[in-house]
N, C-alpha and C positions, 0 to 999 in steps of 0.2 A: 227445498232445493235451492233457492236463491242464496240463502245464508250458508248452507253447507258447502256450496261450490265456490263461493266467495272466500270461505275459510280454507278451501283447498288451494286456490290460486295465489292468494297473498303470500303465504310463507314461501311458496316455490319461486316466485319472482324476486322476493327479498334475498333469498339464498343465491340464485343463479345470475341475477342481473344487477340488483341495487348494490350488492356487496362489491362488485367491480367498481362502480362509480364512487362508493363510499371510501374505498381503500385508495383510489386515485386521488381524491380530495384530501386524504390524510397523509399523502406524501409518499406512498409506496412506489417502487419502480414497476414498470410494465411486466418485467420478468417475475417479480415477486407476486404481483396481482394474478397473472395468468396461472402460475403454478399453484398458489394457495386456493384460488377460487375454483380451479378445475377439480381439485381433490373433493370439493363439495358435491360433485356429481356421483361419487362413489355409492351412497345409499341407494340411488336409483338404478345403479348397475347391478347390485347384488340383492335388491329386494325380493326377487323370485325365490331366493333361499329361505326366507322367513315368512313369505306370504301365506303358506298353509296354516301358520300358527294363528293368524287372524281368523281363519276359517274355523279352527278347531276350538279355540279358547273364547269364551264369553260371547257377547253380541257385537255386531258391527257398530251399533249406537253407542255402546259403552266405549268401544275402542276409539271412535273418532272424537268423542267428547273429552275423554282423558287426553288424547293427543293434542286437541285444540288448546287445552289448558296448559299442557307442557310447551307447546309452540308459543303461547303467550309469555311463558316464563323464560324461554330461551331468547326471545326477542328482547325482553327486559334485560336479560343477562348480557346481550350484545351492547345494549345501550349503556348499562352501568359499567361495563368493562372498559369503555373508552375513557373513563376517568381515572384509571389506575395506571401505574408505570408500565406494567407488562401488558398494555392494552391489546397488542396484536395477537399474542398467544391466546389470551382469554377470549377475545372476540371470535377468533377462528374456532375455538372449542365450542362456543355457544352456537356459532353458525353450523357447525358439524352436527351438533345435537339437533338443531332445527331441521337440518337436511334429512337426518335420519327419521325424525318424527314426521316430517312432511311426506316422505316416501311411503311410510307406513300408513299415514292418514289416507293417501290416495287409494291404498288397497281397501281400507275399511269403508271409505265414502262410496267407491264404485260398487262394492259388494252390497252396501245398504240400498243403493239406488236400484240394483237388480232384484233385491229381496223384497223391498218395500212397495215396489210398483209393478203392476201387471204390464204385459207387453204394450197394450194400448196407452197406459199412462206413461211408460217410458218414452214412447214416440212423442207424446204431447209435451213432456217436460225436457226433451233433448235441447230444444232452443233456449229454454229458460236457463238450464245449467250452463250452456255454452256462453250465453250472454253474461251471466254473473261471473263466470270464470274470467272472461275478458275484462270485465269491469275491475276484477281484483288486480289483473296485470296492469291495467291503466293506473290503478291506485298506487301499486307498488313501484312501478318504474316511471311513472309520471308525477302524480300529485305528492307523493312522499319526497321524491328528489326535488321538485319545485320548492316544497316547504323547507327542505334542508338548505337549498340555496338561499332562500329568503333569510333563514336564521343565520347563515354564514355571514351575510351582510350585516345583520343585526348585532351579533355577538362579536364579530371579528375574531372568532375562535371556531375553527372547523370541527374539532372534537366535541366542543359543547353543542354545536349546532346539530351534528348528526346524533349525539346522545339524546337530545331533547326530542328530535324527530322520532326516534325509535321508541322512546318512552310513550310518545302519543300513539304510535302504531301498536305497541304492547297493550296499552290501555283499551284500545279498540278491540284488539283480540280477546282480551278478558270479557269484555261486554258481549261480543259475539258468541263466545262460549256459553256464558250465562243464558243468553237468548236461545241458543240451540237446545240447551238443557231442557227448557220449558216448551219450546215450540216443536221440536222434532218428535214425532210420535213413536211409540214403541210397537214395532210391527214384527218382532222376532223374539224367539226364546234362545237360550243358550245351546239348544239342540237343532237350531235352524240350519246350521252349516253342516255339510257332509263331512264325517270324520275320515281323515286320510291316513292310512297306514303308511309306515316309513318305507316299505318296499314299494308301495304305489307312488310314493313321492319321487323315488329314484327312477322308477319306470317312466315317469313323465319326462324327465330330463333325457333318459336314454332314447325315448321314442322321437324326441325332437331332433337329435343329431343323427337319426336314422332316416330322416326324410330325404326324398329324392332331390338331388341338387343343392343340399343344405350348405355345402362348402362355398359355392358361388353366392348363394343367398347371404351368408354371414359376411363374406368379403364385401358385398354390395352395401350391406347395412353399415359396416365399418368405414367404407371408403366414400359413401355418397356425400357426406357432409365434411369431408376432410378440409376443404378450403373454408367453409362457412364456420366450422368449429373453431378455427383460428381467428377469423375475422371477428366473431362475436365477442371475444376476449379483449380485442385491441381497439374496436371501433369507438367505444366511449372514451378511453384514455387518449385516443387520436384527436377527438373533438375537443377534449378538455385541455390538452397540453398546449403550452405556449408556442406561438408561431416560430420563435427563434430556434426551437428544437424540432420543428417539422410538423407541429400540431396546428389546429385551427383556432385555438384561443377562445372557445366559447365558454359562457358561464354555466354553472350548475343548473340554473333554472332553464336555460335554453336547451341543454342536453335532456333534461327531464321532459320538457315539452315536446321536443323532436322525437325521442324514442317512446315516451310514454303515452303520447296521444296520436300524432300523425303516424308514426311507425306501426303502432298496434292497430289502428283503424285500417291501414293498408294491408297488414298482415291478415286481418279478419276477412277483408274483402277478397284477397287473393285465395284464401282458403274456401270461401263460399263459391267463387268462380271455378276453382279447380274441381270442387265436388260436382258442380253442374256439368262441366265439360266431360268428366269421366263418365258420369251417369248417362250422358247422351251418346258418347262414342266408344267407351270402353278404355281400359287402362293402356292397351297396346298402342293406341293412336297417340296418347298424350305423355307417356312416361319419359320419352327423350326430350320433347319440347319443354316439359315441366322441369326436367333436370337442368336444361339450359336457362330457363326462367330463374331458377334458384341461383345459378352460379354467374351468369354473364353480368348482372348489375354490379358485381364486385369490382369489375373494371372501372366503374365510376369512382370508387374509393381511391384507386391509384391516380385518377385524374385530379381528384381533390388534393391528394398529397403533393403532386407536382405543381399545381396551380395555386393552392392555398388562397381561395377567394375570401374576400373580407366580408361579403354579404351572406347572411345566415340562410337566405332562401335557397341558395344553391345546395347547401347541406340538407335542408328540409327536403328538396327534391330528390337527391340521391338516396336518402334513408327511406323515403316513401316508395321509391321504385324498387330498392333492394328488398324491403320488407314485403311488398306486394309479390314480388318474384319468389320470395321465401315461402309465402303462404300457398302459392300455386305449386311450387316444387315439393313442399312438405306433404301435400295432399296425396300425390301419387306414391310417395315413399311409404306413407302410413298404410295406404290401401294395399300395397304390395306386402307389407308386414302382416296384414290380416289374411292375405292369401297363403302366406307361408305357414301361418298358425292354424289353417283349416284342419279339422279332425275332431276326434272324440274329446280331446283335452285342449281345445283351442284357447280357452281362457289362460291356462298355464303356459301354453306354448307362446301366446302373445306376450306374456309377462317376460319370458326369456328373451324374446325378440327385442323388446323395448329395453331390456338390460344390455344387450349388445349395442343398441342405438345409443344409450347413455355412454357406454364405453368408447364409442366412435366420437363422442363429444369430449370426453374427459381426457384421453391420451393426447390428442393433438393440441388441445387447449393448454395442457401443462407446459408444453414447450414453446408455445406461440409467443410468449413474452421474450424468451431468449432469442428466438429468431428475429423478432422485430428490433430488439436493441443492437443485434449484430448487423442487420441489413438497413436499418432505418426505415421510416414510414414509407417512403417512396417504393423501395424495392420489396418491402414486405408484402404490400398489396399486390405487386406483380406476382410474387410467390404464391399468394393466396389463390390467384387465378390459375396458375400452373397446377396447384395442389388439387384443384377441383377436377382435373382431366380424367384421372383413374376412375373416379366414380361414375362419370359419364360413359367412358369407354366400356366398363364392365356390363353395362345394361344389355349389350348385344348377346351376352351369354346367359341371361336370365330366362328361365322356362316358366311361363304362365299363360293361361288362356288370354288371347288378345282382347276378347270382349269382356274380360273380367270387370265387373262393376257396371256394365252397360245396362241401363234401365233396370237395374237391381237395386231398388231403394234400400234393401236390407244391408247390402254391402257398403254403400255410401253412408247410411245411417250408422252402421257399426263403427266406421272410421271416426265419425264425430262423437259417437257415444264413448268410444275408448279414449278419445283425445279431444276433450272440450276446447283446448287451446286452438284447434283448427277453426 
């Protein structure tokens, strides 16, 4: 479990977060960064369409071992592509392959977890998998970025620095794959998964869209992070940009430390507290406060943009509060998704719901860079706060049991089980 879920988390954070910082340090504009890296969410949007193939063909163990090897190759491909003239096109190509492989790896790893462990073992290992997933996030968004920053100073060549950093990561991924090949037990046969007929496959999608109140539910999923989805693409460039153009002028090492350590620790603590609160009082009591917790700290980014403090500890405080609030707010959001997915085909319906969730991150993220360049950092962050309002307003129209999740360990456990990043 530790190495399997470390191998799941590392490529995800490289594709979704490290790519933003890397392209900023390599000189791309915010509009280009937001557009290109938001497209990398697409495999997570559409993965429900090919998830049955992972069930039907071969074993989950073979799937994730092959995919881990492919992920190592794609990371190496990104690293080597930075040395050629058309480095942007080639690096995006390899990042997209990594995104597709990572999304598929998620399906196989989670399937193996459910097949390879009984219910008691799943409960025992849920904390282990969550912990090592978070360690992978800290590694990818923290340690690797700090290493790249150190190598930037050493080589005085950002492309060389990031290339060497990713070669090291790819080497680690190869070693991780080799270890998992020998360490992960064989607990299934090629017939372990249930065969899914094509008509059953389409029936699953039809039944999802026939759920009561599904239109409002989908609107909520798409709008809930409308502000945050834009903030996440611009936050790192804002911290890295020179003060003359409205940024805060932090170094690569400082950004890696702030987001990769303080930010992720705060995110984890927020998620843990959110789970405790919902289990104690139910989703109905906390869904609005948690939505506010996710979005209100974004006001602090606007204050940073207007104030531009020279001291890094102000930035550390803002990022820590914002990530803590995000952890709280994301807990209620994911628990609502689990409620929407309830039914005979809840695993497939949950996958469809998370596809809409990824779409809600991808589309606003694509245009966020253009909006920022048009408005400037100061008014962009004000726009982010305004964009959050529809997602909060629509909560009043959601239909769900107000005590959903209250003292129901299985519901809260399921939220963490489906989303180890919580």
